[in-house]
N, C-alpha and C positions, 0 to 999 in steps of 0.2 A: 590571578586575573590578567596581569600584564597590560597589553595594549587595549583590553576591554574596560579598564578602569576609567570611570568618569568622575567629574566633579561631584556628582550626586552620591556616588559610592563613598568617596572620602568624607563628604559631609555627614552621611549617616553614621559612619564609624566614629567620628569625632563629636557627633551631636551638635553640629553647627549648620548654618544654612549653606547651600551651594554658592550663593552670592559671596559669602564670607570667604569660602575656599578660593573662588575666582579672584577676589580682591587680594588675598594673601599671595597667591601664586604670581600675580601680576604686580606685586610690590606696591600696592596702593597705600596712601597715607592714612586711610580711615580704618586700618586694622593694626592693633598694637604689635610690637615686635615679638613678644612672647608667643602670641597666637600665630603669627606668620611662621615662626620657627617650627612650632608644633605641627602645623599643616604641611609645611615643606617636607619635614621628616617623614610624616605619615604617607604623603604622596610618593616619596621616593621608595619607601619600604613596600608600598603596594604596586610599584612598577608603573606608576602613572606616566603617560606620554602625552604632551599637549597636542591637541588637534590643530595643526598649523593652518590647515585650510579654513576651518571655522574661524580661527583667530584672525586670519587675514581678511576674511569677509567683513568682520566687525571693524577692524582697525584700518582696513584698506592698505595694509602693509604686509609684505611677505617675509620681512626680516632676512632678505637675501640681497647680495651685492654681486654684480657682474664685473669681471676684470678682463680687459682685452690688452694683450701684449703683442708686440710686432714679431717677436721670435723668442725661442726658449732654449736655443742650443748653447748659449754662452752664459757665464756665471752671473752677469748683472741682473737680468730680469728674474731668475729664480730667487735671488736674494731679496729683490724688491718684494716679490710675492710673499716671502717669509714674513717680512715686516707687515705687510697688509693683513695676512692671515691672523697674526697675533692680535692685532687691534680689533679686527672683525669678530674673532671668536670671543674675546673678552667683552665685547659690546653686545653680544647676543644675536649676532647675524651669522649667516652662512655665506660661503663664497663659491661662485661659479667662475672657473678660469677658462679662457679661450685664447688661442694662438692664431694670429692672422698671417704669420709667415711672410711678413713684409708685403702683403698684397691687400690693397685697399678694398677690393671687392669682397674678399673674405672677411675683412674687418667690418664692413657694412652688414654682411650676412650674420656675423656673430652678434652684432649689436641688435639687429632686428629679432634674432632668436631670443636673446636675453630679455628684450623688452616684451616679447610675447609670453615669456615666463613670469612677467610682472615683477622683475627685480626692482628693489626700491631705489637703486642708484647704480651708476656705472663709473668705474675707474679705467681710464684709457691712456695708453701710450701709443700714439698713432703713427702709422706709416703714411699719413695724410699728405697730399699735395695742396698747394694754395688754391687751385681751382676747385677743390672738393670741399671747401669750408662750408658751403651751403648745406651739406648734409647734416653737419653737427649744429649749425645755426638753427635749422628747422626743428630738430628734435629738442633742443634746449628751449627754444621759444614755445614748443608744445608742452613743456613742463617736465621733461626728463631731467633728473638730477645727475650731473656729470662733473667729475673732477679729472683733469688731465695730470699725468706725471711724466717726468723726464722729457718727453717731446711735447712742447706746449703749443696750444692754439689760443691765441690771445684775442681779446676784444670781441668775444661772442657770448659773454655772460656766464662763463664758467671759470672756476678757480684752477690753478695749476701749481704743482709742487715739482721743483727741479733745482738744479744747481745753476750758478751763473756761468754758462758755457763760454760766453765771450771773454769774460774776465779771466777765467781759469786757463783758457787757451792762450791768452796774452801772457799770463804769468809763466807758463811752461816754455813758451817761445822765447821770452826774455831770459829765462835761465840759460838757454843755449847761447844767446847773444852776450849777456853780461858776464856769465861765469866761464864761458869757454871761447869767447871772441869769434864765434862762427858768424859769417856774413852771407855765405852761400847756402840758403836754407830752402828746402822744398816743403810742400804741404800735400799730403794725401787726404783729400777732402771727401765729404759726404754729399749726398743729393741736396741741392740748394733749395728744394721745395719742402725739405724737412727741417724743423727748427734747429736741431743740433748741428746739422750740416752748415746752415747759414751762419749761426752764431760762432761756431768754432773756427770757421774760415775768417770771419771778421776779426776775431781775437788775434789770430795769426797776423793778419794785415795790420792791425793796430800796433802790435809789437814792432813789426818791421818799420812802419812809418814813424813811430815814436823815436826810434834809434837811427832814423835817416838811412836805412839800409835798402838798396835797390831790390825791387821785387821782380823776379823772373817769372813771367806768366806761364812759360812753358813748364815750369817746375810745380805748378799747381794742377794736380791731376785728380780727377774724381775717382775714388777707390771703393765706394760702397761701405758696408759695415762688417764684412766677413773676411776670414783669412784668405780665401781663394781670390776675392776681388782685390785685397791688399797686395797679394803676391803678383797678380797680373798687372796692376797699376805700377808697382815698383819695377817689375821686370821691363815693362815698356819704357819707363823713364830711363832706366839704365841703358837700354839698347839705343834709344833715340838720342841720348845725350852722352854717349860714352866718352866723347872728347871734352866734355864740360860738365862734370858731375857735381852735384851739391855736396857740401861738407856734412850736412845734417838734414834730418827729415822730421817734421811734426805730423804724426798720423792722427786721423779722426778719432780712433779708439784703439784699444789694445788688440782686439782680433786683427784689425787692419795692420797694425804695427808688427804683429807676429808673422803675418803673411809676408810683409815687406822684408823682415829680417831673413826669412827663408830665401827670398829672391836675391837679396844682397849677397848672402853666403854662397848660393849656387852660382852667382855671377863671378865668384872667385875673389870677392872682397870681404873685408872684416868689419865687424861692428864692435867698438866705435872707432877703431883705428883709421879706417877709410871713410866710413859714413856713420855718424852718430844718429840715433833715432830715439824719439820719445812718443808715448801714447797718451791715452785718456780713458780711465775707468778704474784701473788697478784690478784687473782680472786676476782670479785666483792663481792663474798660471804665470803671471808676470814676474814674480820673484824667483821662479824656478827655471827661467830661460837662461841660455848661455849666449850673451851676457844677460843678467837680470835687467828688466825693463824699467827705465825711468818713466813715470806716468803721473797723471792727476788722479788722486784717490777720490772716487765718487761714492759717497756713503749710501749704498743701495738700500740697506735695511731701514735706515732712518727715512729715506725718501718714501718707502712703502708705508711706514708707520704714519708719517705726517699726511700722506695722501689719503689713507683710510680714515684718519681722524677728521680731516676736512670734509670728506664725503659724508660721514655720519652726522657731522654738524649741519651740513647742507640738507640732509634728509630730515633731521629732527627739529631744526629751528624754522620759525615761520618766515623770517626775512634774513637769511644768512648773507654775510659779506662776501663778495667776490674778491679773491685775493690771489696774488702771485707770491708764493712762499718759496724762498730760496734756502737751500741747505748748504752750509759751507763745505768747500773742498780743501784739499791740501796737496802740496807737491810731495810725491814719494820719489826721492832721489836715489837711483841705483847706478849701475855702471854703464848702461847702454848709451848714455849721453856723453861719456868720457870722464866721469868723476872717478877718482880713485877710491879705494876702500875707506880711507879716513875722511872722505868727503860725503859719504853716503849718509843721508839723514831724511827726516820728514819735516817739511815746512808747515 
């Protein structure tokens, strides 16, 4: 029979009502466990497939979740999606994944398409700028279930799962200052209209100010999120300040740091002997670089898990709490900051 098997067919074989079969397959409390098990086994052996369309019309749920990520070329977001998928699958939902390619117009189009598909909720890491908050505010006020992850948009009625970008950036900058006595430190920053760009720059400034170290504004250069933009930003900094170079660089993320290392080496300088560098993410490639990259370990899989759990709670509970959930980070100390092999560790 396969896909043609109905609840009525199963009921006739087992000599029970179709309503009992429906209740058992939907795990209702008014059917005993022994009967549920018997019905499930028979449904499976007969090749029964639930009619999701009919089920969604009754429950007003599609048991689908839309995920919007800003890019998919680096290791962080695929690992987040792995964590999301595990929770979504185990909770009886299906996942639709879209990539906005760091373009907000594509992000909006993806969300509108997902909403047209009647997904029950949205998990979003946004390329959003401050001026665009109204888009999300409107759909959330209209009843859309949204949870942000990694890149947060706060105070619009949606939960967010992320790390403490500001604190983590401060800690890795302080490592350069306190463990290596660097005082001439540059920052390759991200777009200031994206939360991680703002927060990681502020953490860098917090560390410098806390240690009374002068901040050279010419050494704060916007570098984007990718290797090519990191390379370009670092190359320009080296050319423009060849007579007054920084001793160390704090990069927005690991791809930016990887591009910056290429620029430093092509400029004829060495890492960390001439310029030390640290990143943020713990990209899968970071331990394989020459030299291996000191960075902030950002637990991508756990961020995905917690974001999915929060969204399912938001979908299924009548009055869910709006939360900002922070996942702890740790410093992954390698040799790009100037640490010797016996100093390499994880904080």
